[in-house]
A tleap script that builds the chain and sets N, CA, C and O, in Angstrom:
source leaprc.protein.ff14SB
mol = sequence {
  NMET GLU GLU LYS ILE THR GLU LYS ILE GLU
  GLU ILE VAL ASP TYR ILE ILE SER LYS PRO
  VAL ARG SER VAL THR LEU ASP ASP TYR THR
  VAL LEU HIE GLU GLU LEU LYS ASP ILE ARG
  PHE ARG LYS GLU GLN GLU ALA ASN GLY ASP
  ARG LEU ARG GLN LEU ALA ALA THR VAL PHE
  PRO ILE SER ALA ASP ALA THR VAL CLYS
}
set mol.1.N position { 34.213 -20.643 -10.995 }
set mol.1.CA position { 34.491 -20.543 -12.411 }
set mol.1.C position { 35.291 -19.283 -12.729 }
set mol.1.O position { 36.239 -19.318 -13.514 }
set mol.2.N position { 34.893 -18.156 -12.101 }
set mol.2.CA position { 35.596 -16.901 -12.337 }
set mol.2.C position { 37.057 -17.017 -11.935 }
set mol.2.O position { 37.941 -16.488 -12.608 }
set mol.3.N position { 37.303 -17.713 -10.830 }
set mol.3.CA position { 38.682 -17.892 -10.357 }
set mol.3.C position { 39.508 -18.674 -11.369 }
set mol.3.O position { 40.666 -18.334 -11.612 }
set mol.4.N position { 38.940 -19.703 -11.957 }
set mol.4.CA position { 39.659 -20.501 -12.963 }
set mol.4.C position { 40.001 -19.662 -14.190 }
set mol.4.O position { 41.101 -19.759 -14.735 }
set mol.5.N position { 39.056 -18.846 -14.612 }
set mol.5.CA position { 39.291 -17.994 -15.774 }
set mol.5.C position { 40.375 -16.967 -15.464 }
set mol.5.O position { 41.254 -16.716 -16.289 }
set mol.6.N position { 40.309 -16.379 -14.277 }
set mol.6.CA position { 41.318 -15.400 -13.862 }
set mol.6.C position { 42.702 -16.043 -13.833 }
set mol.6.O position { 43.673 -15.455 -14.311 }
set mol.7.N position { 42.791 -17.234 -13.281 }
set mol.7.CA position { 44.079 -17.937 -13.233 }
set mol.7.C position { 44.612 -18.211 -14.635 }
set mol.7.O position { 45.806 -18.054 -14.889 }
set mol.8.N position { 43.735 -18.617 -15.541 }
set mol.8.CA position { 44.155 -18.913 -16.915 }
set mol.8.C position { 44.656 -17.645 -17.603 }
set mol.8.O position { 45.675 -17.669 -18.293 }
set mol.9.N position { 43.945 -16.552 -17.414 }
set mol.9.CA position { 44.380 -15.282 -18.003 }
set mol.9.C position { 45.742 -14.889 -17.453 }
set mol.9.O position { 46.607 -14.436 -18.203 }
set mol.10.N position { 45.940 -15.058 -16.157 }
set mol.10.CA position { 47.239 -14.732 -15.550 }
set mol.10.C position { 48.345 -15.614 -16.122 }
set mol.10.O position { 49.456 -15.138 -16.355 }
set mol.11.N position { 48.057 -16.883 -16.347 }
set mol.11.CA position { 49.045 -17.780 -16.962 }
set mol.11.C position { 49.418 -17.309 -18.362 }
set mol.11.O position { 50.591 -17.293 -18.735 }
set mol.12.N position { 48.406 -16.928 -19.127 }
set mol.12.CA position { 48.655 -16.468 -20.501 }
set mol.12.C position { 49.476 -15.186 -20.489 }
set mol.12.O position { 50.427 -15.051 -21.259 }
set mol.13.N position { 49.119 -14.254 -19.626 }
set mol.13.CA position { 49.858 -12.995 -19.532 }
set mol.13.C position { 51.300 -13.262 -19.097 }
set mol.13.O position { 52.229 -12.678 -19.654 }
set mol.14.N position { 51.493 -14.134 -18.114 }
set mol.14.CA position { 52.853 -14.482 -17.679 }
set mol.14.C position { 53.655 -15.094 -18.821 }
set mol.14.O position { 54.837 -14.793 -18.985 }
set mol.15.N position { 53.015 -15.946 -19.606 }
set mol.15.CA position { 53.691 -16.563 -20.747 }
set mol.15.C position { 54.120 -15.510 -21.765 }
set mol.15.O position { 55.248 -15.526 -22.256 }
set mol.16.N position { 53.210 -14.603 -22.072 }
set mol.16.CA position { 53.525 -13.548 -23.047 }
set mol.16.C position { 54.646 -12.658 -22.522 }
set mol.16.O position { 55.560 -12.302 -23.265 }
set mol.17.N position { 54.576 -12.301 -21.252 }
set mol.17.CA position { 55.602 -11.434 -20.668 }
set mol.17.C position { 56.980 -12.093 -20.709 }
set mol.17.O position { 57.994 -11.412 -20.862 }
set mol.18.N position { 57.011 -13.404 -20.573 }
set mol.18.CA position { 58.300 -14.103 -20.553 }
set mol.18.C position { 58.924 -14.239 -21.941 }
set mol.18.O position { 60.098 -14.592 -22.058 }
set mol.19.N position { 58.149 -13.961 -22.993 }
set mol.19.CA position { 58.666 -14.075 -24.357 }
set mol.19.C position { 59.658 -12.939 -24.643 }
set mol.19.O position { 59.513 -11.836 -24.115 }
set mol.20.N position { 60.649 -13.212 -25.468 }
set mol.20.CA position { 61.514 -12.113 -25.912 }
set mol.20.C position { 60.679 -11.107 -26.720 }
set mol.20.O position { 59.714 -11.488 -27.382 }
set mol.21.N position { 61.048 -9.850 -26.663 }
set mol.21.CA position { 60.281 -8.794 -27.325 }
set mol.21.C position { 60.084 -9.091 -28.806 }
set mol.21.O position { 59.005 -8.843 -29.344 }
set mol.22.N position { 61.089 -9.608 -29.461 }
set mol.22.CA position { 60.997 -9.877 -30.903 }
set mol.22.C position { 60.003 -10.989 -31.233 }
set mol.22.O position { 59.568 -11.116 -32.378 }
set mol.23.N position { 59.642 -11.794 -30.232 }
set mol.23.CA position { 58.711 -12.896 -30.453 }
set mol.23.C position { 57.264 -12.527 -30.148 }
set mol.23.O position { 56.358 -13.328 -30.375 }
set mol.24.N position { 57.045 -11.324 -29.636 }
set mol.24.CA position { 55.693 -10.899 -29.277 }
set mol.24.C position { 54.913 -10.590 -30.546 }
set mol.24.O position { 55.352 -9.811 -31.392 }
set mol.25.N position { 53.753 -11.216 -30.660 }
set mol.25.CA position { 52.897 -10.998 -31.820 }
set mol.25.C position { 51.933 -9.849 -31.546 }
set mol.25.O position { 51.852 -9.340 -30.429 }
set mol.26.N position { 51.210 -9.454 -32.580 }
set mol.26.CA position { 50.206 -8.415 -32.415 }
set mol.26.C position { 49.127 -8.884 -31.439 }
set mol.26.O position { 48.649 -8.099 -30.620 }
set mol.27.N position { 48.749 -10.141 -31.522 }
set mol.27.CA position { 47.763 -10.675 -30.579 }
set mol.27.C position { 48.292 -10.621 -29.148 }
set mol.27.O position { 47.562 -10.253 -28.228 }
set mol.28.N position { 49.560 -10.987 -28.962 }
set mol.28.CA position { 50.176 -10.913 -27.630 }
set mol.28.C position { 50.141 -9.479 -27.113 }
set mol.28.O position { 49.773 -9.225 -25.966 }
set mol.29.N position { 50.527 -8.555 -27.974 }
set mol.29.CA position { 50.537 -7.140 -27.592 }
set mol.29.C position { 49.138 -6.680 -27.194 }
set mol.29.O position { 48.970 -5.964 -26.207 }
set mol.30.N position { 48.151 -7.090 -27.956 }
set mol.30.CA position { 46.769 -6.707 -27.673 }
set mol.30.C position { 46.335 -7.228 -26.314 }
set mol.30.O position { 45.695 -6.506 -25.550 }
set mol.31.N position { 46.675 -8.471 -26.004 }
set mol.31.CA position { 46.336 -9.044 -24.694 }
set mol.31.C position { 46.988 -8.228 -23.590 }
set mol.31.O position { 46.324 -7.868 -22.618 }
set mol.32.N position { 48.274 -7.931 -23.721 }
set mol.32.CA position { 48.985 -7.159 -22.710 }
set mol.32.C position { 48.397 -5.754 -22.578 }
set mol.32.O position { 48.225 -5.246 -21.469 }
set mol.33.N position { 48.097 -5.141 -23.702 }
set mol.33.CA position { 47.535 -3.790 -23.698 }
set mol.33.C position { 46.197 -3.767 -22.961 }
set mol.33.O position { 45.951 -2.876 -22.148 }
set mol.34.N position { 45.348 -4.729 -23.240 }
set mol.34.CA position { 44.038 -4.783 -22.586 }
set mol.34.C position { 44.180 -5.072 -21.093 }
set mol.34.O position { 43.442 -4.509 -20.284 }
set mol.35.N position { 45.105 -5.930 -20.723 }
set mol.35.CA position { 45.347 -6.217 -19.306 }
set mol.35.C position { 45.805 -4.963 -18.575 }
set mol.35.O position { 45.347 -4.682 -17.467 }
set mol.36.N position { 46.707 -4.210 -19.191 }
set mol.36.CA position { 47.202 -2.979 -18.587 }
set mol.36.C position { 46.071 -1.973 -18.418 }
set mol.36.O position { 45.971 -1.325 -17.376 }
set mol.37.N position { 45.215 -1.835 -19.435 }
set mol.37.CA position { 44.069 -0.932 -19.323 }
set mol.37.C position { 43.153 -1.367 -18.183 }
set mol.37.O position { 42.643 -0.528 -17.439 }
set mol.38.N position { 42.946 -2.669 -18.045 }
set mol.38.CA position { 42.087 -3.193 -16.986 }
set mol.38.C position { 42.683 -2.912 -15.612 }
set mol.38.O position { 41.965 -2.517 -14.693 }
set mol.39.N position { 43.985 -3.113 -15.466 }
set mol.39.CA position { 44.668 -2.849 -14.194 }
set mol.39.C position { 44.543 -1.370 -13.834 }
set mol.39.O position { 44.228 -1.030 -12.694 }
set mol.40.N position { 44.788 -0.504 -14.796 }
set mol.40.CA position { 44.689 0.940 -14.552 }
set mol.40.C position { 43.265 1.339 -14.192 }
set mol.40.O position { 43.055 2.173 -13.311 }
set mol.41.N position { 42.283 0.745 -14.873 }
set mol.41.CA position { 40.884 1.055 -14.592 }
set mol.41.C position { 40.528 0.654 -13.162 }
set mol.41.O position { 39.883 1.418 -12.444 }
set mol.42.N position { 40.953 -0.554 -12.744 }
set mol.42.CA position { 40.653 -1.008 -11.383 }
set mol.42.C position { 41.284 -0.094 -10.342 }
set mol.42.O position { 40.656 0.222 -9.332 }
set mol.43.N position { 42.523 0.333 -10.581 }
set mol.43.CA position { 43.185 1.247 -9.651 }
set mol.43.C position { 42.448 2.578 -9.582 }
set mol.43.O position { 42.274 3.142 -8.501 }
set mol.44.N position { 42.018 3.076 -10.731 }
set mol.44.CA position { 41.292 4.344 -10.771 }
set mol.44.C position { 39.960 4.216 -10.034 }
set mol.44.O position { 39.572 5.124 -9.298 }
set mol.45.N position { 39.261 3.104 -10.222 }
set mol.45.CA position { 37.989 2.883 -9.539 }
set mol.45.C position { 38.199 2.823 -8.026 }
set mol.45.O position { 37.402 3.366 -7.262 }
set mol.46.N position { 39.258 2.170 -7.606 }
set mol.46.CA position { 39.570 2.086 -6.177 }
set mol.46.C position { 39.864 3.473 -5.609 }
set mol.46.O position { 39.386 3.821 -4.529 }
set mol.47.N position { 40.650 4.259 -6.338 }
set mol.47.CA position { 40.973 5.613 -5.889 }
set mol.47.C position { 39.718 6.475 -5.823 }
set mol.47.O position { 39.548 7.260 -4.891 }
set mol.48.N position { 38.839 6.327 -6.814 }
set mol.48.CA position { 37.583 7.087 -6.805 }
set mol.48.C position { 36.719 6.682 -5.619 }
set mol.48.O position { 36.095 7.536 -4.988 }
set mol.49.N position { 36.677 5.402 -5.312 }
set mol.49.CA position { 35.922 4.921 -4.159 }
set mol.49.C position { 36.475 5.480 -2.864 }
set mol.49.O position { 35.720 5.868 -1.972 }
set mol.50.N position { 37.811 5.520 -2.762 }
set mol.50.CA position { 38.445 6.088 -1.569 }
set mol.50.C position { 38.094 7.563 -1.410 }
set mol.50.O position { 37.779 8.018 -0.310 }
set mol.51.N position { 38.150 8.312 -2.518 }
set mol.51.CA position { 37.813 9.737 -2.467 }
set mol.51.C position { 36.346 9.934 -2.091 }
set mol.51.O position { 36.020 10.839 -1.323 }
set mol.52.N position { 35.473 9.104 -2.619 }
set mol.52.CA position { 34.056 9.209 -2.298 }
set mol.52.C position { 33.811 8.900 -0.821 }
set mol.52.O position { 33.011 9.577 -0.175 }
set mol.53.N position { 34.486 7.895 -0.284 }
set mol.53.CA position { 34.357 7.569 1.135 }
set mol.53.C position { 34.868 8.715 2.005 }
set mol.53.O position { 34.253 9.040 3.021 }
set mol.54.N position { 35.979 9.326 1.618 }
set mol.54.CA position { 36.511 10.461 2.374 }
set mol.54.C position { 35.544 11.641 2.334 }
set mol.54.O position { 35.326 12.306 3.346 }
set mol.55.N position { 34.974 11.895 1.175 }
set mol.55.CA position { 34.014 12.982 1.045 }
set mol.55.C position { 32.777 12.700 1.892 }
set mol.55.O position { 32.274 13.587 2.582 }
set mol.56.N position { 32.298 11.483 1.837 }
set mol.56.CA position { 31.122 11.116 2.630 }
set mol.56.C position { 31.430 11.237 4.116 }
set mol.56.O position { 30.573 11.668 4.887 }
set mol.57.N position { 32.623 10.868 4.527 }
set mol.57.CA position { 33.003 10.972 5.942 }
set mol.57.C position { 33.062 12.433 6.383 }
set mol.57.O position { 32.777 12.748 7.538 }
set mol.58.N position { 33.429 13.313 5.472 }
set mol.58.CA position { 33.487 14.733 5.792 }
set mol.58.C position { 32.086 15.328 5.902 }
set mol.58.O position { 31.804 16.111 6.809 }
set mol.59.N position { 31.222 14.953 4.984 }
set mol.59.CA position { 29.877 15.508 4.949 }
set mol.59.C position { 28.968 14.850 5.981 }
set mol.59.O position { 28.193 15.526 6.658 }
set mol.60.N position { 29.067 13.536 6.094 }
set mol.60.CA position { 28.209 12.769 7.006 }
set mol.60.C position { 29.087 11.908 7.913 }
set mol.60.O position { 29.145 10.696 7.710 }
set mol.61.N position { 29.768 12.479 8.898 }
set mol.61.CA position { 30.745 11.740 9.697 }
set mol.61.C position { 30.191 10.485 10.382 }
set mol.61.O position { 30.878 9.464 10.415 }
set mol.62.N position { 29.006 10.530 10.912 }
set mol.62.CA position { 28.480 9.373 11.637 }
set mol.62.C position { 28.089 8.256 10.686 }
set mol.62.O position { 28.485 7.108 10.893 }
set mol.63.N position { 27.320 8.564 9.647 }
set mol.63.CA position { 26.859 7.521 8.744 }
set mol.63.C position { 28.012 6.949 7.925 }
set mol.63.O position { 27.992 5.762 7.598 }
set mol.64.N position { 29.009 7.749 7.586 }
set mol.64.CA position { 30.152 7.248 6.820 }
set mol.64.C position { 30.947 6.256 7.662 }
set mol.64.O position { 31.397 5.236 7.141 }
set mol.65.N position { 31.127 6.531 8.939 }
set mol.65.CA position { 31.842 5.594 9.799 }
set mol.65.C position { 31.071 4.288 9.911 }
set mol.65.O position { 31.684 3.222 9.958 }
set mol.66.N position { 29.785 4.340 9.953 }
set mol.66.CA position { 28.969 3.138 10.081 }
set mol.66.C position { 29.043 2.281 8.830 }
set mol.66.O position { 29.009 1.055 8.931 }
set mol.67.N position { 29.142 2.894 7.643 }
set mol.67.CA position { 29.167 2.129 6.397 }
set mol.67.C position { 30.535 1.540 6.119 }
set mol.67.O position { 30.621 0.527 5.424 }
set mol.68.N position { 31.606 2.125 6.628 }
set mol.68.CA position { 32.953 1.625 6.381 }
set mol.68.C position { 33.157 0.289 7.063 }
set mol.68.O position { 33.841 -0.584 6.529 }
set mol.69.N position { 32.566 0.119 8.249 }
set mol.69.CA position { 32.742 -1.118 9.009 }
set mol.69.C position { 31.921 -2.176 8.418 }
set mol.69.O position { 31.923 -3.305 8.908 }
savepdb mol mol.pdb
quit
C-alpha cells in the first residue's frame, strides 16, 4: 500500500513540475514545497546516521563494525 501511495505522489509531483510556471497554483506550490522539505529532511537524517556510525566506529571499533554488517 505504501508503495502505491508513493508512486501516486510521485506522479502528482511530476505532473506539477511539468506545468508552466504561470499555471502553478498555490496548492501545487504547497505540494512541491512540502516534497522538497521531505527530501531535505531525509538527506539530513541519512547524513546524521552516517556521522553517528562514524562516531560509533571511532569510539567502539569492534561493535560498530559488527552492527554495520
